[in-house]
PDB file of N, H, CA, C and O in Angstrom:
ATOM      1  N   UNK A   1      92.707  83.374 115.381  1.00  0.00           N
ATOM      2  CA  UNK A   1      93.233  84.058 114.767  1.00  0.00           C
ATOM      3  C   UNK A   1      94.017  85.404 115.182  1.00  0.00           C
ATOM      4  O   UNK A   1      93.583  86.322 115.876  1.00  0.00           O
ATOM      5  N   UNK A   2      94.769  85.332 114.822  1.00  0.00           N
ATOM      6  H   UNK A   2      95.122  84.586 114.258  1.00  0.00           H
ATOM      7  CA  UNK A   2      96.144  86.214 115.530  1.00  0.00           C
ATOM      8  C   UNK A   2      96.973  86.958 114.636  1.00  0.00           C
ATOM      9  O   UNK A   2      97.257  86.535 113.516  1.00  0.00           O
ATOM     10  N   UNK A   3      97.468  88.313 115.198  1.00  0.00           N
ATOM     11  H   UNK A   3      97.238  88.657 116.109  1.00  0.00           H
ATOM     12  CA  UNK A   3      98.279  88.851 114.716  1.00  0.00           C
ATOM     13  C   UNK A   3     100.114  88.695 114.658  1.00  0.00           C
ATOM     14  O   UNK A   3     100.748  88.512 115.697  1.00  0.00           O
ATOM     15  N   UNK A   4     100.725  88.791 113.435  1.00  0.00           N
ATOM     16  H   UNK A   4     100.210  88.940 112.591  1.00  0.00           H
ATOM     17  CA  UNK A   4     101.860  88.137 113.262  1.00  0.00           C
ATOM     18  C   UNK A   4     103.052  88.864 113.703  1.00  0.00           C
ATOM     19  O   UNK A   4     103.315  89.952 113.191  1.00  0.00           O
ATOM     20  N   UNK A   5     104.039  88.183 114.909  1.00  0.00           N
ATOM     21  H   UNK A   5     103.826  87.299 115.325  1.00  0.00           H
ATOM     22  CA  UNK A   5     105.283  88.393 114.891  1.00  0.00           C
ATOM     23  C   UNK A   5     105.755  88.121 114.380  1.00  0.00           C
ATOM     24  O   UNK A   5     106.836  88.611 114.707  1.00  0.00           O
ATOM     25  N   UNK A   6     105.908  87.519 113.523  1.00  0.00           N
ATOM     26  H   UNK A   6     105.030  87.121 113.257  1.00  0.00           H
ATOM     27  CA  UNK A   6     107.365  87.666 112.267  1.00  0.00           C
ATOM     28  C   UNK A   6     107.087  88.412 110.883  1.00  0.00           C
ATOM     29  O   UNK A   6     107.858  89.217 110.359  1.00  0.00           O
ATOM     30  N   UNK A   7     105.922  88.026 110.412  1.00  0.00           N
ATOM     31  H   UNK A   7     105.296  87.372 110.837  1.00  0.00           H
ATOM     32  CA  UNK A   7     105.420  88.770 109.162  1.00  0.00           C
ATOM     33  C   UNK A   7     104.707  90.252 109.430  1.00  0.00           C
ATOM     34  O   UNK A   7     103.630  90.531 108.902  1.00  0.00           O
ATOM     35  N   UNK A   8     105.528  91.313 110.439  1.00  0.00           N
ATOM     36  H   UNK A   8     106.403  91.086 110.867  1.00  0.00           H
ATOM     37  CA  UNK A   8     104.669  92.515 110.451  1.00  0.00           C
ATOM     38  C   UNK A   8     105.199  93.323 109.818  1.00  0.00           C
ATOM     39  O   UNK A   8     106.396  93.121 109.615  1.00  0.00           O
ATOM     40  N   UNK A   9     104.734  94.264 109.374  1.00  0.00           N
ATOM     41  H   UNK A   9     103.761  94.428 109.538  1.00  0.00           H
ATOM     42  CA  UNK A   9     104.839  95.972 109.242  1.00  0.00           C
ATOM     43  C   UNK A   9     104.493  96.420 109.954  1.00  0.00           C
ATOM     44  O   UNK A   9     105.292  96.431 110.890  1.00  0.00           O
ATOM     45  N   UNK A  10     103.115  97.180 110.256  1.00  0.00           N
ATOM     46  H   UNK A  10     102.467  97.171 109.495  1.00  0.00           H
ATOM     47  CA  UNK A  10     102.840  97.664 111.124  1.00  0.00           C
ATOM     48  C   UNK A  10     102.210  96.966 112.113  1.00  0.00           C
ATOM     49  O   UNK A  10     102.893  96.939 113.137  1.00  0.00           O
ATOM     50  N   UNK A  11     100.689  96.128 112.239  1.00  0.00           N
ATOM     51  H   UNK A  11     100.134  96.150 111.407  1.00  0.00           H
ATOM     52  CA  UNK A  11     100.168  96.015 113.358  1.00  0.00           C
ATOM     53  C   UNK A  11     100.420  94.410 113.133  1.00  0.00           C
ATOM     54  O   UNK A  11     100.130  93.796 114.160  1.00  0.00           O
ATOM     55  N   UNK A  12     100.950  93.434 111.916  1.00  0.00           N
ATOM     56  H   UNK A  12     101.186  93.932 111.082  1.00  0.00           H
ATOM     57  CA  UNK A  12     100.517  92.268 112.220  1.00  0.00           C
ATOM     58  C   UNK A  12      99.490  91.375 111.258  1.00  0.00           C
ATOM     59  O   UNK A  12      99.626  90.251 110.773  1.00  0.00           O
ATOM     60  N   UNK A  13      98.363  92.380 111.180  1.00  0.00           N
ATOM     61  H   UNK A  13      98.252  93.293 111.574  1.00  0.00           H
ATOM     62  CA  UNK A  13      97.013  91.993 110.640  1.00  0.00           C
ATOM     63  C   UNK A  13      97.149  91.285 109.414  1.00  0.00           C
ATOM     64  O   UNK A  13      96.820  90.111 109.245  1.00  0.00           O
ATOM     65  N   UNK A  14      97.663  92.068 108.537  1.00  0.00           N
ATOM     66  H   UNK A  14      97.930  93.022 108.675  1.00  0.00           H
ATOM     67  CA  UNK A  14      97.850  90.772 107.472  1.00  0.00           C
ATOM     68  C   UNK A  14      98.869  89.797 107.266  1.00  0.00           C
ATOM     69  O   UNK A  14      98.710  88.990 106.350  1.00  0.00           O
ATOM     70  N   UNK A  15     100.146  89.733 108.153  1.00  0.00           N
ATOM     71  H   UNK A  15     100.275  90.389 108.897  1.00  0.00           H
ATOM     72  CA  UNK A  15     100.774  88.433 108.170  1.00  0.00           C
ATOM     73  C   UNK A  15     100.049  87.327 109.044  1.00  0.00           C
ATOM     74  O   UNK A  15     100.178  86.106 108.956  1.00  0.00           O
ATOM     75  N   UNK A  16      99.285  88.030 109.876  1.00  0.00           N
ATOM     76  H   UNK A  16      99.180  89.022 109.947  1.00  0.00           H
ATOM     77  CA  UNK A  16      98.502  86.876 110.574  1.00  0.00           C
ATOM     78  C   UNK A  16      97.320  86.224 109.683  1.00  0.00           C
ATOM     79  O   UNK A  16      96.917  85.084 109.910  1.00  0.00           O
ATOM     80  N   UNK A  17      96.743  87.120 108.543  1.00  0.00           N
ATOM     81  H   UNK A  17      97.071  88.047 108.358  1.00  0.00           H
ATOM     82  CA  UNK A  17      95.674  86.587 108.210  1.00  0.00           C
ATOM     83  C   UNK A  17      96.333  85.694 107.301  1.00  0.00           C
ATOM     84  O   UNK A  17      95.939  84.537 107.154  1.00  0.00           O
ATOM     85  N   UNK A  18      97.833  86.417 106.360  1.00  0.00           N
ATOM     86  H   UNK A  18      98.153  87.357 106.480  1.00  0.00           H
ATOM     87  CA  UNK A  18      98.776  85.024 105.760  1.00  0.00           C
ATOM     88  C   UNK A  18      99.124  83.619 106.625  1.00  0.00           C
ATOM     89  O   UNK A  18      99.119  82.458 106.215  1.00  0.00           O
ATOM     90  N   UNK A  19      99.310  83.939 107.448  1.00  0.00           N
ATOM     91  H   UNK A  19      99.314  84.882 107.780  1.00  0.00           H
ATOM     92  CA  UNK A  19      99.598  82.581 108.166  1.00  0.00           C
ATOM     93  C   UNK A  19      98.376  82.020 108.063  1.00  0.00           C
ATOM     94  O   UNK A  19      98.436  81.164 107.181  1.00  0.00           O
ATOM     95  N   UNK A  20      96.985  82.100 108.667  1.00  0.00           N
ATOM     96  H   UNK A  20      96.936  82.796 109.384  1.00  0.00           H
ATOM     97  CA  UNK A  20      96.009  81.721 109.161  1.00  0.00           C
ATOM     98  C   UNK A  20      95.225  80.948 107.832  1.00  0.00           C
ATOM     99  O   UNK A  20      94.266  80.197 108.004  1.00  0.00           O
ATOM    100  N   UNK A  21      95.919  81.328 106.210  1.00  0.00           N
ATOM    101  H   UNK A  21      96.699  81.939 106.070  1.00  0.00           H
ATOM    102  CA  UNK A  21      95.191  80.672 104.917  1.00  0.00           C
ATOM    103  C   UNK A  21      96.323  80.623 104.166  1.00  0.00           C
ATOM    104  O   UNK A  21      96.347  80.812 102.950  1.00  0.00           O
ATOM    105  N   UNK A  22      97.903  80.206 105.320  1.00  0.00           N
ATOM    106  H   UNK A  22      97.883  80.052 106.308  1.00  0.00           H
ATOM    107  CA  UNK A  22      98.813  79.368 104.222  1.00  0.00           C
ATOM    108  C   UNK A  22      98.560  80.582 103.344  1.00  0.00           C
ATOM    109  O   UNK A  22      97.560  80.325 102.675  1.00  0.00           O
ATOM    110  N   UNK A  23      99.067  81.900 103.025  1.00  0.00           N
ATOM    111  H   UNK A  23      99.880  82.108 103.569  1.00  0.00           H
ATOM    112  CA  UNK A  23      99.069  82.839 101.993  1.00  0.00           C
ATOM    113  C   UNK A  23     100.797  83.241 101.874  1.00  0.00           C
ATOM    114  O   UNK A  23     101.381  82.570 102.724  1.00  0.00           O
ATOM    115  N   UNK A  24     101.515  83.883 101.302  1.00  0.00           N
ATOM    116  H   UNK A  24     101.040  84.429 100.611  1.00  0.00           H
ATOM    117  CA  UNK A  24     102.354  84.690 101.485  1.00  0.00           C
ATOM    118  C   UNK A  24     101.848  85.758 101.763  1.00  0.00           C
ATOM    119  O   UNK A  24     101.052  86.206 100.938  1.00  0.00           O
ATOM    120  N   UNK A  25     102.189  86.765 103.345  1.00  0.00           N
ATOM    121  H   UNK A  25     102.836  86.400 104.016  1.00  0.00           H
ATOM    122  CA  UNK A  25     102.073  88.209 103.621  1.00  0.00           C
ATOM    123  C   UNK A  25     102.598  89.453 102.651  1.00  0.00           C
ATOM    124  O   UNK A  25     102.485  90.551 103.197  1.00  0.00           O
ATOM    125  N   UNK A  26     102.975  89.467 101.739  1.00  0.00           N
ATOM    126  H   UNK A  26     103.067  88.575 101.296  1.00  0.00           H
ATOM    127  CA  UNK A  26     103.069  90.289 100.689  1.00  0.00           C
ATOM    128  C   UNK A  26     101.844  90.136  99.445  1.00  0.00           C
ATOM    129  O   UNK A  26     101.684  91.066  98.655  1.00  0.00           O
ATOM    130  N   UNK A  27     101.128  89.060  99.371  1.00  0.00           N
ATOM    131  H   UNK A  27     101.258  88.305 100.013  1.00  0.00           H
ATOM    132  CA  UNK A  27     100.599  88.489  98.398  1.00  0.00           C
ATOM    133  C   UNK A  27      98.652  89.351  99.574  1.00  0.00           C
ATOM    134  O   UNK A  27      97.601  89.815  99.134  1.00  0.00           O
ATOM    135  N   UNK A  28      99.141  89.136 100.975  1.00  0.00           N
ATOM    136  H   UNK A  28      99.996  88.759 101.333  1.00  0.00           H
ATOM    137  CA  UNK A  28      97.949  89.654 101.719  1.00  0.00           C
ATOM    138  C   UNK A  28      97.649  91.194 101.450  1.00  0.00           C
ATOM    139  O   UNK A  28      96.604  91.701 101.043  1.00  0.00           O
ATOM    140  N   UNK A  29      98.551  91.644 101.703  1.00  0.00           N
ATOM    141  H   UNK A  29      99.401  91.232 102.033  1.00  0.00           H
ATOM    142  CA  UNK A  29      99.268  93.257 101.574  1.00  0.00           C
ATOM    143  C   UNK A  29      98.899  93.733 100.347  1.00  0.00           C
ATOM    144  O   UNK A  29      98.211  94.751 100.279  1.00  0.00           O
ATOM    145  N   UNK A  30      99.229  93.189  99.439  1.00  0.00           N
ATOM    146  H   UNK A  30      99.788  92.362  99.495  1.00  0.00           H
ATOM    147  CA  UNK A  30      99.041  93.677  97.825  1.00  0.00           C
ATOM    148  C   UNK A  30      97.079  93.810  97.289  1.00  0.00           C
ATOM    149  O   UNK A  30      96.560  94.531  96.438  1.00  0.00           O
ATOM    150  N   UNK A  31      96.348  92.596  98.395  1.00  0.00           N
ATOM    151  H   UNK A  31      96.770  92.010  99.087  1.00  0.00           H
ATOM    152  CA  UNK A  31      94.994  92.775  98.213  1.00  0.00           C
ATOM    153  C   UNK A  31      94.722  93.722  99.151  1.00  0.00           C
ATOM    154  O   UNK A  31      93.890  94.478  98.649  1.00  0.00           O
ATOM    155  N   UNK A  32      94.989  94.063 100.229  1.00  0.00           N
ATOM    156  H   UNK A  32      95.665  93.449 100.636  1.00  0.00           H
ATOM    157  CA  UNK A  32      94.225  95.040 101.082  1.00  0.00           C
ATOM    158  C   UNK A  32      94.246  96.094 100.359  1.00  0.00           C
ATOM    159  O   UNK A  32      93.247  96.644  99.898  1.00  0.00           O
ATOM    160  N   UNK A  33      95.433  96.456 100.209  1.00  0.00           N
ATOM    161  H   UNK A  33      96.245  96.009 100.584  1.00  0.00           H
ATOM    162  CA  UNK A  33      95.847  98.241  99.284  1.00  0.00           C
ATOM    163  C   UNK A  33      94.948  98.338  98.180  1.00  0.00           C
ATOM    164  O   UNK A  33      94.246  99.303  97.878  1.00  0.00           O
ATOM    165  N   UNK A  34      95.073  96.939  97.459  1.00  0.00           N
ATOM    166  H   UNK A  34      95.644  96.155  97.705  1.00  0.00           H
ATOM    167  CA  UNK A  34      93.960  97.194  96.250  1.00  0.00           C
ATOM    168  C   UNK A  34      92.940  97.223  96.501  1.00  0.00           C
ATOM    169  O   UNK A  34      92.215  97.831  95.714  1.00  0.00           O
ATOM    170  N   UNK A  35      92.192  96.478  97.949  1.00  0.00           N
ATOM    171  H   UNK A  35      92.781  95.984  98.589  1.00  0.00           H
ATOM    172  CA  UNK A  35      91.099  96.612  97.906  1.00  0.00           C
ATOM    173  C   UNK A  35      90.694  97.919  98.447  1.00  0.00           C
ATOM    174  O   UNK A  35      89.505  98.213  98.569  1.00  0.00           O
ATOM    175  N   UNK A  36      91.610  98.675  98.759  1.00  0.00           N
ATOM    176  H   UNK A  36      92.576  98.437  98.659  1.00  0.00           H
ATOM    177  CA  UNK A  36      91.550 100.142  98.848  1.00  0.00           C
ATOM    178  C   UNK A  36      90.822 101.311  98.311  1.00  0.00           C
ATOM    179  O   UNK A  36      90.342 102.288  98.885  1.00  0.00           O
ATOM    180  N   UNK A  37      90.869 100.886  96.780  1.00  0.00           N
ATOM    181  H   UNK A  37      91.259 100.091  96.314  1.00  0.00           H
ATOM    182  CA  UNK A  37      90.836 101.655  95.166  1.00  0.00           C
ATOM    183  C   UNK A  37      88.761 101.356  95.785  1.00  0.00           C
ATOM    184  O   UNK A  37      88.169 102.432  95.701  1.00  0.00           O
ATOM    185  N   UNK A  38      88.161 100.610  96.113  1.00  0.00           N
ATOM    186  H   UNK A  38      88.642  99.736  96.182  1.00  0.00           H
ATOM    187  CA  UNK A  38      87.065 100.199  96.127  1.00  0.00           C
ATOM    188  C   UNK A  38      86.438 100.706  97.672  1.00  0.00           C
ATOM    189  O   UNK A  38      86.982 100.539  98.764  1.00  0.00           O
ATOM    190  N   UNK A  39      85.026 101.424  97.367  1.00  0.00           N
ATOM    191  H   UNK A  39      84.584 101.559  96.481  1.00  0.00           H
ATOM    192  CA  UNK A  39      84.720 102.126  98.180  1.00  0.00           C
ATOM    193  C   UNK A  39      84.474 101.107  99.405  1.00  0.00           C
ATOM    194  O   UNK A  39      84.378  99.932  99.050  1.00  0.00           O
ATOM    195  N   UNK A  40      84.361 101.346 100.723  1.00  0.00           N
ATOM    196  H   UNK A  40      84.439 102.301 101.011  1.00  0.00           H
ATOM    197  CA  UNK A  40      84.037 100.124 102.258  1.00  0.00           C
ATOM    198  C   UNK A  40      85.231 101.113 103.004  1.00  0.00           C
ATOM    199  O   UNK A  40      85.960 102.092 102.842  1.00  0.00           O
ATOM    200  N   UNK A  41      84.727  99.803 104.154  1.00  0.00           N
ATOM    201  H   UNK A  41      84.136  99.008 104.286  1.00  0.00           H
ATOM    202  CA  UNK A  41      85.800 100.569 105.262  1.00  0.00           C
ATOM    203  C   UNK A  41      86.636  99.562 105.679  1.00  0.00           C
ATOM    204  O   UNK A  41      86.581  99.072 106.807  1.00  0.00           O
ATOM    205  N   UNK A  42      87.810  99.059 104.374  1.00  0.00           N
ATOM    206  H   UNK A  42      87.855  99.458 103.458  1.00  0.00           H
ATOM    207  CA  UNK A  42      88.988  98.689 104.525  1.00  0.00           C
ATOM    208  C   UNK A  42      89.718  98.709 105.715  1.00  0.00           C
ATOM    209  O   UNK A  42      89.958  97.744 106.440  1.00  0.00           O
ATOM    210  N   UNK A  43      90.275 100.629 105.968  1.00  0.00           N
ATOM    211  H   UNK A  43      90.080 101.413 105.379  1.00  0.00           H
ATOM    212  CA  UNK A  43      90.734 101.138 107.165  1.00  0.00           C
ATOM    213  C   UNK A  43      90.395 101.040 108.686  1.00  0.00           C
ATOM    214  O   UNK A  43      91.223 101.057 109.597  1.00  0.00           O
ATOM    215  N   UNK A  44      88.882 100.921 108.824  1.00  0.00           N
ATOM    216  H   UNK A  44      88.210 100.907 108.084  1.00  0.00           H
ATOM    217  CA  UNK A  44      87.997 100.765 110.194  1.00  0.00           C
ATOM    218  C   UNK A  44      88.386  99.589 110.126  1.00  0.00           C
ATOM    219  O   UNK A  44      89.424  99.420 110.767  1.00  0.00           O
ATOM    220  N   UNK A  45      87.927  98.513 109.524  1.00  0.00           N
ATOM    221  H   UNK A  45      87.084  98.650 109.004  1.00  0.00           H
ATOM    222  CA  UNK A  45      87.950  96.916 109.626  1.00  0.00           C
ATOM    223  C   UNK A  45      89.472  96.697 109.739  1.00  0.00           C
ATOM    224  O   UNK A  45      89.815  95.942 110.650  1.00  0.00           O
ATOM    225  N   UNK A  46      90.565  97.294 108.872  1.00  0.00           N
ATOM    226  H   UNK A  46      90.286  97.907 108.133  1.00  0.00           H
ATOM    227  CA  UNK A  46      91.785  96.781 109.544  1.00  0.00           C
ATOM    228  C   UNK A  46      92.414  97.243 111.210  1.00  0.00           C
ATOM    229  O   UNK A  46      93.216  96.586 111.873  1.00  0.00           O
ATOM    230  N   UNK A  47      91.778  98.533 111.589  1.00  0.00           N
ATOM    231  H   UNK A  47      91.126  99.067 111.050  1.00  0.00           H
ATOM    232  CA  UNK A  47      91.816  99.106 113.028  1.00  0.00           C
ATOM    233  C   UNK A  47      91.074  98.356 113.524  1.00  0.00           C
ATOM    234  O   UNK A  47      91.861  98.033 114.414  1.00  0.00           O
ATOM    235  N   UNK A  48      90.142  97.727 113.751  1.00  0.00           N
ATOM    236  H   UNK A  48      89.503  97.990 113.028  1.00  0.00           H
ATOM    237  CA  UNK A  48      89.110  96.563 114.611  1.00  0.00           C
ATOM    238  C   UNK A  48      90.050  95.264 114.575  1.00  0.00           C
ATOM    239  O   UNK A  48      90.032  94.530 115.563  1.00  0.00           O
ATOM    240  N   UNK A  49      90.820  94.964 113.551  1.00  0.00           N
ATOM    241  H   UNK A  49      90.835  95.561 112.749  1.00  0.00           H
ATOM    242  CA  UNK A  49      91.236  93.683 113.624  1.00  0.00           C
ATOM    243  C   UNK A  49      93.020  94.267 114.461  1.00  0.00           C
ATOM    244  O   UNK A  49      93.586  93.311 114.992  1.00  0.00           O
ATOM    245  N   UNK A  50      93.322  94.789 114.504  1.00  0.00           N
ATOM    246  H   UNK A  50      92.863  95.565 114.073  1.00  0.00           H
ATOM    247  CA  UNK A  50      94.609  95.321 115.623  1.00  0.00           C
ATOM    248  C   UNK A  50      94.022  94.977 116.738  1.00  0.00           C
ATOM    249  O   UNK A  50      94.505  94.230 117.589  1.00  0.00           O
ATOM    250  N   UNK A  51      92.453  95.762 116.791  1.00  0.00           N
ATOM    251  H   UNK A  51      92.060  96.369 116.099  1.00  0.00           H
ATOM    252  CA  UNK A  51      92.378  95.695 118.646  1.00  0.00           C
ATOM    253  C   UNK A  51      92.062  94.362 118.975  1.00  0.00           C
ATOM    254  O   UNK A  51      92.679  93.782 119.869  1.00  0.00           O
ATOM    255  N   UNK A  52      90.905  93.671 118.156  1.00  0.00           N
ATOM    256  H   UNK A  52      90.405  94.142 117.430  1.00  0.00           H
ATOM    257  CA  UNK A  52      90.457  92.582 118.917  1.00  0.00           C
ATOM    258  C   UNK A  52      91.174  90.907 118.659  1.00  0.00           C
ATOM    259  O   UNK A  52      90.916  89.850 119.234  1.00  0.00           O
ATOM    260  N   UNK A  53      92.321  91.275 117.359  1.00  0.00           N
ATOM    261  H   UNK A  53      92.530  92.134 116.891  1.00  0.00           H
ATOM    262  CA  UNK A  53      93.628  90.172 117.466  1.00  0.00           C
ATOM    263  C   UNK A  53      94.320  90.308 117.902  1.00  0.00           C
ATOM    264  O   UNK A  53      94.960  91.351 117.774  1.00  0.00           O
ATOM    265  N   UNK A  54      94.598  89.529 118.560  1.00  0.00           N
ATOM    266  H   UNK A  54      94.078  88.681 118.663  1.00  0.00           H
ATOM    267  CA  UNK A  54      95.422  88.904 119.689  1.00  0.00           C
ATOM    268  C   UNK A  54      96.795  88.622 118.724  1.00  0.00           C
ATOM    269  O   UNK A  54      96.755  88.089 117.615  1.00  0.00           O
ATOM    270  N   UNK A  55      97.908  89.064 119.350  1.00  0.00           N
ATOM    271  H   UNK A  55      97.941  89.497 120.251  1.00  0.00           H
ATOM    272  CA  UNK A  55      99.264  88.951 118.585  1.00  0.00           C
ATOM    273  C   UNK A  55      99.516  86.816 119.080  1.00  0.00           C
ATOM    274  O   UNK A  55      98.962  86.099 119.913  1.00  0.00           O
ATOM    275  N   UNK A  56     100.484  86.589 118.152  1.00  0.00           N
ATOM    276  H   UNK A  56     100.935  87.171 117.476  1.00  0.00           H
ATOM    277  CA  UNK A  56     100.766  85.383 117.811  1.00  0.00           C
ATOM    278  C   UNK A  56     101.062  85.063 119.301  1.00  0.00           C
ATOM    279  O   UNK A  56     101.294  85.848 120.221  1.00  0.00           O
ATOM    280  N   UNK A  57     100.993  83.671 119.301  1.00  0.00           N
ATOM    281  H   UNK A  57     100.804  83.033 118.554  1.00  0.00           H
ATOM    282  CA  UNK A  57     101.678  82.990 120.887  1.00  0.00           C
ATOM    283  C   UNK A  57     103.878  83.519 120.527  1.00  0.00           C
ATOM    284  O   UNK A  57     104.517  83.368 119.485  1.00  0.00           O
ATOM    285  N   UNK A  58     104.352  84.098 121.885  1.00  0.00           N
ATOM    286  H   UNK A  58     103.834  84.220 122.731  1.00  0.00           H
ATOM    287  CA  UNK A  58     105.686  84.033 121.528  1.00  0.00           C
ATOM    288  C   UNK A  58     106.279  82.882 120.712  1.00  0.00           C
ATOM    289  O   UNK A  58     106.676  82.777 119.552  1.00  0.00           O
ATOM    290  N   UNK A  59     106.154  81.761 122.145  1.00  0.00           N
ATOM    291  H   UNK A  59     105.832  81.847 123.087  1.00  0.00           H
ATOM    292  CA  UNK A  59     106.586  80.606 121.619  1.00  0.00           C
ATOM    293  C   UNK A  59     106.648  79.866 120.349  1.00  0.00           C
ATOM    294  O   UNK A  59     107.400  78.979 119.946  1.00  0.00           O
ATOM    295  N   UNK A  60     105.723  80.434 119.874  1.00  0.00           N
ATOM    296  H   UNK A  60     105.112  81.154 120.202  1.00  0.00           H
ATOM    297  CA  UNK A  60     105.571  80.071 118.141  1.00  0.00           C
ATOM    298  C   UNK A  60     107.077  80.453 117.294  1.00  0.00           C
ATOM    299  O   UNK A  60     107.832  79.775 116.598  1.00  0.00           O
ATOM    300  N   UNK A  61     107.077  81.467 117.609  1.00  0.00           N
ATOM    301  H   UNK A  61     106.464  82.018 118.175  1.00  0.00           H
ATOM    302  CA  UNK A  61     108.522  81.781 116.766  1.00  0.00           C
ATOM    303  C   UNK A  61     110.019  81.982 117.619  1.00  0.00           C
ATOM    304  O   UNK A  61     110.876  82.801 117.290  1.00  0.00           O
ATOM    305  N   UNK A  62     110.122  81.022 118.809  1.00  0.00           N
ATOM    306  H   UNK A  62     109.426  80.356 119.076  1.00  0.00           H
ATOM    307  CA  UNK A  62     110.884  80.489 119.299  1.00  0.00           C
ATOM    308  C   UNK A  62     111.838  80.203 118.433  1.00  0.00           C
ATOM    309  O   UNK A  62     112.460  81.225 118.145  1.00  0.00           O
ATOM    310  N   UNK A  63     112.113  79.534 118.048  1.00  0.00           N
ATOM    311  H   UNK A  63     111.607  78.704 118.282  1.00  0.00           H
ATOM    312  CA  UNK A  63     113.204  78.881 117.070  1.00  0.00           C
ATOM    313  C   UNK A  63     113.527  79.354 115.744  1.00  0.00           C
ATOM    314  O   UNK A  63     114.385  79.002 114.936  1.00  0.00           O
ATOM    315  N   UNK A  64     112.611  80.254 115.720  1.00  0.00           N
ATOM    316  H   UNK A  64     111.914  80.540 116.376  1.00  0.00           H
ATOM    317  CA  UNK A  64     113.512  81.095 114.082  1.00  0.00           C
ATOM    318  C   UNK A  64     114.650  82.080 114.590  1.00  0.00           C
ATOM    319  O   UNK A  64     115.333  82.706 113.779  1.00  0.00           O
TER     320      UNK A  64
END
């Protein structure tokens, strides 16, 4: 698991999840935002993933 360098708006967490599961980054972001109306630690989980997940290797996007 990694944070995306290409599909990044804030930290690349949602983009990295989208890349891992071959999904659209927009869909993952919308799902995250929709989950925020439910009680729970969504923002804390996002911050933890921001710190724990490394950035994707730079060479992965060298051809873009």
